[in-house]
N, C-alpha and C positions, 0 to 999 in steps of 0.2 A: 817555587811557592805554592803550585796547583798541584804539580807532581806529590807534596807530602799531604796537599789537605786532602785528596784522590788515596792517598794509602792509608791515612787515617781513617777516613768514610769506610773506605774496604773491612779494614779492622774492628771498627766496630758493627758491621755489620754480620762479621763472619761470629764474633762473640755471642752477638745477639740471637742468631739463629741458632747456635747450638744446645737453645731451650727449647726448641722446634721438635729438633732432634730427640734428644733424650724422653720426649713424651709418654704415658703409658699408658694411652689409650690403646686399647686394643680390638675395638669395636671390628666386627667383620673381618679379622684377621685370626689366625692359630697361633699368633705372640702370645705369650702367658706373664705373667705379672706376678712377684712374690707378694702374700699377705700376711698378715695376721691375724691369727684368728682369736677372738676375743671369748667366745663361749659357742656352743652344741648345742642348737636349741631345741631339735629332736634327728632325728634318723635322714630329713633330707633338707636343713637350713640351720645356717649359721650364723653367727655377728662377727663382721670383722672389720680391722680399720682399712678402708680403701680409699686413694685421693686426699688424707687428709680427714678423712670421718668416720664416723660410725657405720656400717653399713648391714642391714639383713639381708643376706640370699639364701635365694632357694635354686636348687640344684634343678639343671636342666633338665629335662628329658625321665626324670625320675620321680617315683610315688611311694611315700613305707608308710606304713600305720602309726598313725599318732596317737600322742602321749593326752591330748586337751582336743578331743574334736566338737566341734560345738554341740554338734548331735547325740555320739556317741559317746562322749567323753574319752577315757583311758582305751583303745583298740588293742584287743590280741597282738601279741610283740612289739607293741609300740615300744616299751623299755628295752626291748632287746633291740630293735635296731637303733636306735638312737644312743646305746651304748656298743652299738658297732660301730657309729659312724666316730661315735668319740676317740675310740681306739682306734682306727685310722687316722685320722686327721691330729691325732696327737704323736704318732708314730715318725713323723718327717717333717720337711719343709713344704711348705705350702703355694701352690700356684692356682691362680684364678683364667678362665681363658673365655670370652666374649662369644658370641655367634654373630649372625650375620642382621639375626633379624630386632627387635624389639629387645631393650635393656632393663627392662622396670617391665613388673607384673602389675595386675590392678591394685594390687596390696602395698604399691611403692616399695617392692623389696629387687634387687636386684639379683638379675639371672645370667647363669654362668656354668661353668665346667670345670671342677677341682680337681686339684692333681696332689699327692703326695709324693716327695721323691720323684716325679717325674711319674708314678702308675694314676691312672682315674679314678679316682673314688667313687664315683657311679656304678662304673663296671663293678669292682669289689663287692658294692652292695647287694647288685645286680647280682651275681655270682653267689655272694653268700647264700641267697634268696630273704633279704631283707627288702629288696626293691621289686617292683613292676616295672615296664617302661608304660610311660606314661605323659600328658600335657603337649601331645607332640602337634606344634604350633608352624607348622612354615614360615619362614625361613629359616626356624631354630632348628635344626634337623642334623647338623653336620655327625651328628657319632650316631646315629640310627641304627645304621645295619650293624654294628659294634655291640651298642648293647645291646639290640635284638638276640643277638649270639650268646651274650654275657646269661640275659634271664634265661634265655634257654636252659642253658647249662642247671640252673637251679629247678628249674620244671623240670627235665630228664631223673635230676635225683631226689624230688618232691621234697624238696628242702625248704625251710623256712617257713614264708608264704604259702608257699605250695603244697605244705606236708597235707592240709586240710581241702576237703573237694569243696569247690565254690566259696573260699574263703576272698580271693583273690581273684575278681573280674574286672573286665573294661570298664565299669564305672567308678571304683573304688575297692573299697574292704566291707566284707559282710558278716560282721559281728555274728548275726544269726546261724550264718552257714556253721563257722568254727564252733559255737555253744551245741548248738542240733548235733553234730559229731561228737564234741565231748558227751551229750546226756547219752547217746545211744550207747554208746560204748558202757559206760558204767551201768542202765539199766540191766546189761547180761553181765551182771555181779561179775565182770573183771576186775580187778581192783589193783592189776599192778601199774602204775602211773609211766606213762613215756613222756620226756620231756626233751624241747628239741633248746642247747641254751643260743648265745650269741653271735658262737662259732660253726654254729651249726652242727654241734653235736650231739646224737641222739642216746639218748641215756636213759634207762627206764632202774624205774626206783620199785622196791620191794615195799610189804606193810612192815611197819613194825623198826624198817634202819631210820639211820640216824635224822635222814633230809626228806624221808615221805611225806610229812603233813604239813611242811612248807612249799612241797613242789607244788607248781599248777602245771596240771599235764594238759598234753597235745595230744594224745592218745591213751586211751584206757588196752590193755591186756591181759587175757586169761591164764598164759602160761610164759611163762619166760622162753621158750622154744618161739612164743608165737612173735614175739619181743623181738628175739634175735635175728627171726626170718625176716623182721619188717626193718633191720637194721640196726638196731638198739642194740648197745651196750651196757653191762650189770653198773650202776654208780658203783658199786665197792670194788669193781677193777680198774 
């Protein structure tokens, strides 16, 4: 009789323990949890379903231009960064990973690394020039070196936020640098518009062409040769 009771007790403990082993808590580990993304808010923030409830999540260690900054409103390349993020997030299965430090920021947002089909979302945003390395608060620094390398690729190419001198800074994004750059070029009566799209492609538009009036330029050029030497291609090609 005692033997049967011990066997029953052991079985109950074994079944109860399975719930612990299946926990999705990844805090402080390199484990990843699959999540459903409900919406893309901007270039570095999304809303997901996690642990049975909706959570707003901020990407760890990166910062992108905002579409609704409390002081500056829509920042240059804010829409492009949001669209780049959306295209990446919607391209496959999404998983998240937490670091060893605080899991929430002061605004109640989860802090996590994001992956789509195993590829880092943060690294893709950095390489495309849509994000800068920022908000480095130890011990949430697991991939800091990798992210800096990805950022340097975009810096060297002069892509996205790095296309205009002093726009991306250690303090954030300076819209005046972006505006000053455009105005200086425009004052020289250079009317060819240079645009950098969300994929980082550099395209120039000639006056009188189909999309010229709708294009918001990152650069102005005085000749097609100048635009081509800067790495831009004709929109008609």
